[in-house]
C-alpha positions as CSV (number, residue, x, y, z in Angstrom):
1,M,-10.8,66.9,-11.1
2,G,-12.4,63.8,-9.0
3,D,-15.9,64.6,-9.9
4,E,-15.6,62.5,-13.0
5,N,-15.3,59.2,-10.6
6,C,-18.0,60.3,-8.1
7,V,-21.3,58.3,-7.9
8,R,-24.6,60.3,-7.5
9,L,-27.9,59.9,-7.5
10,A,-29.9,61.3,-10.7
11,Y,-33.7,60.6,-11.3
12,K,-36.8,62.8,-13.2
13,I,-39.8,63.4,-11.4
14,W,-43.1,64.3,-13.4
15,L,-46.8,64.1,-13.2
16,D,-48.1,61.1,-15.8
17,N,-51.7,61.0,-17.3
18,N,-51.3,58.1,-19.7
19,G,-48.4,60.2,-20.9
20,K,-46.1,62.6,-19.3
21,V,-48.2,65.9,-18.4
22,F,-46.2,67.8,-16.3
23,G,-42.2,67.6,-15.4
24,D,-39.1,70.2,-15.3
25,G,-39.7,71.2,-18.9
26,P,-43.2,72.5,-18.8
27,Y,-42.2,74.3,-15.8
28,D,-39.6,75.9,-16.8
29,L,-41.3,77.1,-19.9
30,L,-44.5,78.7,-17.8
31,L,-42.0,80.3,-15.4
32,R,-40.8,82.3,-17.9
33,V,-43.9,83.1,-19.6
34,E,-44.5,84.6,-16.1
35,Q,-41.5,86.1,-15.8
36,I,-41.8,87.3,-19.4
37,G,-45.4,87.5,-20.3
38,S,-44.5,85.9,-24.1
39,L,-44.9,82.4,-24.8
40,S,-42.9,82.8,-27.7
41,K,-39.9,84.9,-26.1
42,A,-40.3,82.1,-23.1
43,A,-39.6,79.2,-25.6
44,A,-36.6,81.4,-27.8
45,E,-34.9,81.8,-24.2
46,I,-34.8,77.4,-23.9
47,G,-34.3,77.0,-27.7
48,M,-37.5,75.5,-28.6
49,S,-39.8,76.6,-31.5
50,Y,-43.0,78.6,-31.0
51,N,-45.0,75.6,-32.7
52,K,-43.3,73.1,-30.4
53,A,-43.8,75.3,-27.3
54,W,-47.8,76.2,-28.5
55,R,-48.5,72.1,-29.0
56,L,-46.4,71.4,-25.6
57,I,-48.9,73.8,-24.0
58,R,-52.2,72.5,-25.9
59,A,-51.1,69.2,-25.3
60,I,-50.9,69.5,-21.3
61,E,-53.9,71.6,-21.2
62,D,-55.6,68.4,-23.0
63,R,-54.3,66.2,-20.7
64,L,-54.9,67.9,-17.5
65,G,-58.6,69.3,-18.5
66,F,-57.5,73.1,-17.8
67,P,-55.9,76.0,-19.3
68,L,-52.2,76.6,-18.8
69,L,-52.4,80.4,-20.6
70,K,-54.5,83.2,-21.5
71,C,-53.0,84.5,-24.6
72,K,-53.8,88.2,-25.8
73,V,-53.8,89.4,-29.4
74,G,-51.8,91.5,-30.5
75,G,-52.4,95.7,-31.4
76,A,-50.4,98.8,-29.8
77,S,-48.8,96.5,-26.8
78,G,-48.0,93.4,-29.4
79,G,-49.7,90.8,-27.8
80,G,-48.8,88.2,-25.2
81,S,-49.3,85.2,-22.8
82,E,-50.2,85.4,-19.0
83,V,-50.2,82.5,-17.3
84,T,-53.5,81.6,-15.7
85,S,-54.6,81.3,-11.7
86,Q,-54.9,77.2,-11.8
87,A,-51.4,76.9,-13.9
88,R,-49.6,79.2,-10.8
89,R,-51.3,76.9,-8.8
90,L,-49.9,73.8,-10.4
91,M,-46.6,75.1,-10.5
92,Q,-46.5,75.7,-6.8
93,Q,-47.7,72.8,-5.7
94,Y,-45.1,71.3,-8.6
95,R,-42.1,73.6,-7.2
96,A,-43.0,71.9,-3.6
97,F,-43.5,68.3,-4.5
98,R,-40.1,68.6,-6.4
99,E,-37.6,70.1,-3.5
100,E,-40.0,67.6,-1.2
101,A,-38.6,64.9,-2.7
102,E,-35.5,65.9,-3.6
103,N,-34.6,65.7,-0.1
104,A,-36.3,62.6,0.6
105,L,-34.1,60.9,-2.3
106,E,-31.3,62.6,-1.3
107,L,-31.2,61.6,2.3
108,L,-32.5,58.0,1.4
109,Y,-29.3,58.0,-1.3
110,A,-27.1,58.5,2.1
111,K,-28.9,55.8,3.8
112,H,-28.8,53.0,1.5
113,F,-25.3,54.3,-0.4
114,N,-21.8,55.3,1.3
115,E,-19.2,56.7,-1.3
116,K,-16.5,54.9,0.0
117,E,-18.2,51.2,-0.3
118,I,-19.1,52.4,-3.9
119,K,-16.1,53.3,-5.2
120,G,-14.6,49.6,-3.3
């Protein structure tokens, strides 16, 4: 109760290069691949088909100009995916940037908007 009338700051942040290149969705997908070791399982966890996840990764790689995943073909261990060092660096930079941007935006919001003034 009370939250439904609360005005709050909302925003989305992503990197762009003639179209969305990297944002929270791809970050989350790669983070899960890093933890699980499988693009298929990571995609399933977020309700995305493997084909859609694969196309997303390939499109991002094309726009960025470097690979995000190293794929291991099946065999006894069943294959899997590994996040590349370049992707890991991008993820670290994005996470740090997003956290800093979030803090800055919250400060700006608090500076310019007073909740009592918004509610009238």
